[in-house]
Wavefront OBJ file of the C-alpha trace (Angstrom):
o trace
v 102.469 85.913 116.239
v 104.241 89.358 115.494
v 105.594 90.073 112.016
v 109.259 89.544 111.513
v 111.632 92.505 111.133
v 113.286 92.594 107.422
v 114.747 96.105 107.586
v 115.651 98.685 110.452
v 117.366 101.571 110.301
v 118.810 103.019 113.491
v 119.483 106.890 113.916
v 120.528 107.366 110.340
v 122.463 110.643 109.485
v 123.739 111.477 106.303
v 126.147 114.536 105.643
v 127.595 115.542 102.353
v 130.735 117.845 102.449
v 132.213 119.739 105.516
v 132.300 122.892 106.982
v 130.082 125.687 106.065
v 129.170 124.077 102.887
v 128.191 120.710 104.371
v 124.652 119.566 103.240
v 122.751 117.475 105.687
v 120.490 114.825 103.831
v 119.236 112.800 106.905
v 119.237 113.257 110.469
v 118.625 110.810 112.953
v 116.047 108.239 110.932
v 114.752 105.647 112.573
v 112.477 103.222 110.378
v 111.545 99.794 110.719
v 109.976 97.539 108.313
v 108.131 94.056 108.959
v 107.228 91.621 106.360
v 103.738 91.837 104.981
v 104.124 95.757 105.290
v 104.169 98.562 102.721
v 105.440 101.952 103.931
v 105.564 105.181 101.656
v 107.815 107.767 102.121
v 106.507 111.222 101.051
v 108.156 114.554 101.214
v 109.163 117.609 99.026
v 112.518 117.182 96.710
v 115.593 117.324 98.777
v 113.973 116.046 101.746
v 115.678 113.182 101.616
v 113.864 110.338 100.385
v 115.964 108.712 97.739
v 119.226 109.207 100.257
v 116.914 107.217 102.639
v 116.540 104.481 100.382
v 119.775 104.039 98.901
v 121.130 103.940 102.424
v 118.260 101.238 103.381
v 119.479 98.838 100.201
v 123.348 99.426 101.206
v 124.131 101.138 98.231
v 125.209 104.306 100.272
v 126.957 104.163 103.596
v 125.603 106.630 106.234
v 127.731 109.123 107.955
v 126.354 107.656 111.164
v 123.802 104.884 112.051
v 123.032 101.510 111.590
v 121.045 99.597 108.890
v 119.982 96.232 109.844
v 118.821 93.692 107.020
v 117.417 90.448 108.545
v 119.640 90.564 111.649
v 122.850 91.541 109.633
v 124.430 94.718 110.480
v 125.525 96.408 107.557
v 128.554 98.219 109.125
v 129.806 95.043 110.221
v 129.997 93.571 106.620
v 132.398 93.907 103.789
v 131.753 95.139 100.428
v 131.551 91.974 98.843
v 129.535 90.595 101.398
v 126.842 93.795 101.154
v 126.739 93.058 97.564
v 125.709 89.573 98.127
v 123.124 90.710 100.845
v 121.689 92.828 98.104
v 121.584 90.098 95.633
v 119.858 87.945 97.927
v 117.577 89.942 100.034
v 117.163 93.544 98.548
v 115.433 94.296 95.221
v 115.336 97.763 93.670
v 112.638 98.834 91.213
v 113.663 102.149 89.868
v 111.578 104.782 87.800
v 113.302 104.185 84.513
v 112.830 100.188 84.813
v 116.616 99.602 84.732
v 116.187 96.542 82.434
v 119.132 94.906 80.115
v 117.592 95.780 76.574
v 119.738 92.723 75.075
v 118.117 90.384 77.547
v 114.545 88.823 77.602
v 112.210 89.420 80.415
v 113.046 86.186 82.103
v 116.805 86.898 81.679
v 116.475 90.055 83.316
v 114.758 88.419 86.258
v 117.438 85.590 86.843
v 120.409 87.997 86.241
v 120.878 88.327 89.896
v 120.538 84.794 90.760
v 123.112 83.759 88.022
v 125.549 86.324 89.287
v 124.908 84.876 92.677
v 126.083 81.545 91.408
v 122.694 79.935 90.635
v 122.723 77.012 87.654
v 121.230 78.686 84.758
v 118.034 76.269 84.415
v 117.495 76.770 88.512
v 117.499 80.375 88.065
v 115.277 80.657 84.835
v 112.824 78.406 86.827
v 112.931 81.089 89.664
v 112.763 83.792 87.070
v 109.708 82.379 85.785
v 108.017 81.899 88.835
v 108.604 85.289 89.862
v 107.323 86.453 86.344
v 104.157 84.182 87.000
v 103.468 86.621 90.521
v 103.214 89.545 88.261
v 101.321 87.954 85.708
v 103.662 88.181 82.875
v 105.010 84.617 82.355
v 103.465 84.464 79.143
v 106.024 87.447 78.255
v 108.953 85.414 79.475
v 110.774 85.630 76.252
v 109.978 89.093 74.788
v 112.672 91.737 74.969
v 112.140 94.916 77.063
v 111.483 96.673 73.628
v 108.429 94.538 72.876
v 106.809 95.355 76.308
v 104.914 98.189 77.459
v 105.988 100.636 79.983
v 103.603 98.775 82.372
v 104.856 95.430 81.567
v 108.456 96.825 82.015
v 107.930 97.792 85.369
v 106.160 94.495 86.468
v 109.327 92.388 85.133
v 111.611 94.880 87.501
v 109.207 94.112 90.129
v 109.712 90.389 89.315
v 113.510 90.890 89.226
v 113.079 92.620 92.534
v 111.427 89.754 94.576
v 113.011 86.725 92.714
v 114.433 83.842 94.684
v 114.943 84.516 98.573
v 114.474 88.355 98.058
v 112.007 89.839 100.682
v 112.603 93.557 100.579
v 111.330 95.551 97.838
v 112.753 99.106 97.744
v 110.901 101.337 95.025
v 111.908 104.910 93.911
v 108.901 106.464 92.264
v 108.130 103.198 90.080
v 105.158 104.795 88.512
v 106.728 108.171 87.608
v 107.250 107.422 83.804
v 103.732 105.606 83.729
v 100.451 106.883 82.823
v 97.913 106.478 85.716
v 96.396 103.346 84.671
v 99.271 101.627 84.199
v 100.803 103.191 87.179
v 97.862 101.727 89.261
v 98.257 98.281 87.713
v 102.140 98.205 89.051
v 101.078 99.391 92.405
v 98.666 96.621 92.555
v 101.466 94.381 91.909
v 103.815 95.643 94.135
v 101.089 95.420 97.077
v 100.152 91.884 96.039
v 103.693 90.608 96.697
v 104.118 92.547 99.671
v 100.998 91.088 100.734
v 102.353 87.529 100.240
v 105.177 88.043 102.768
v 107.447 90.701 101.659
v 108.291 94.225 103.012
v 108.542 96.996 100.898
v 109.261 100.881 100.895
v 107.978 103.225 98.317
v 109.415 106.527 97.720
v 106.630 108.654 96.020
v 105.302 112.150 95.910
v 101.870 111.143 94.997
v 99.085 110.804 97.783
v 97.150 108.494 95.499
v 100.267 106.138 95.487
v 100.807 106.469 99.050
v 97.436 105.161 99.757
v 98.509 101.736 98.695
v 100.731 101.449 101.628
v 100.171 100.493 105.335
v 101.788 103.535 106.604
v 102.945 106.788 105.533
v 105.912 108.505 106.580
v 106.643 112.164 106.052
v 110.424 113.463 105.594
v 111.232 117.342 105.807
v 114.952 118.751 105.629
v 116.068 114.934 106.387
v 114.104 114.351 109.292
v 110.485 112.539 109.804
v 108.207 115.146 110.696
v 105.093 112.869 110.592
v 103.605 109.194 110.018
v 100.265 108.010 109.809
v 98.190 104.807 109.055
v 97.015 105.035 105.298
v 93.911 105.820 104.655
v 93.611 103.074 101.898
v 93.293 103.550 98.031
v 89.312 103.460 97.919
v 88.928 106.117 101.068
v 91.592 108.272 100.008
v 90.190 108.815 96.122
v 86.583 109.116 97.435
v 87.629 111.829 99.409
v 86.184 110.362 102.535
v 88.016 109.291 105.635
v 87.646 106.001 107.661
l 1 2 3 4 5 6 7 8 9 10 11 12 13 14 15 16 17 18 19 20 21 22 23 24 25 26 27 28 29 30 31 32 33 34 35 36 37 38 39 40 41 42 43 44 45 46 47 48 49 50 51 52 53 54 55 56 57 58 59 60 61 62 63 64 65 66 67 68 69 70 71 72 73 74 75 76 77 78 79 80 81 82 83 84 85 86 87 88 89 90 91 92 93 94 95 96 97 98 99 100 101 102 103 104 105 106 107 108 109 110 111 112 113 114 115 116 117 118 119 120 121 122 123 124 125 126 127 128 129 130 131 132 133 134 135 136 137 138 139 140 141 142 143 144 145 146 147 148 149 150 151 152 153 154 155 156 157 158 159 160 161 162 163 164 165 166 167 168 169 170 171 172 173 174 175 176 177 178 179 180 181 182 183 184 185 186 187 188 189 190 191 192 193 194 195 196 197 198 199 200 201 202 203 204 205 206 207 208 209 210 211 212 213 214 215 216 217 218 219 220 221 222 223 224 225 226 227 228 229 230 231 232 233 234 235 236 237 238 239 240 241
């Protein structure tokens, strides 16, 4: 049985400004994400990596092209409908965690569910399940300031996959972490994808990209190469499969 298509980008272009001062951030990008798949996006600063991620997540409307999320064409949806789709389907993980400091871990994770109309008890139960997947249910009632950087990022991953969310978009999620803690976060992300989600990881680090199934290389807003990841073990050992 073939894997389900969770996200598709068709001919995505993004231009800022007009005329001679116009800047092209993306040009004719095609990308498909399946369930159980983690895609790493690599490229130099300014290559369009973060722009691609915000368009994929419905945060930015492309100049041209189509974004399809689980069969829904974003261009046909209202702003309200896109916001609802993000709450239910798309989860973001950022480098700076973006947790609400006044809320506990479980409250941070349950927040998008409650905003979507879930009853508090049901939302808390789902949030605890999500924290359990990242092995942090024992820290459910801790505030962000009482958690390590790696633990905070794992809470962010739990929030990204809570409820029915199946698409995780991660923008340099280990950039603020040391190498050991960053590896823990990547392992958790990989585990969640293996359980049936799909993920796109923006990174500049080849060691992090090795956790992915595919590596897509961007240059000047275009996909210039794509390869199957060699796997973290072979990459770190310097050998090839």
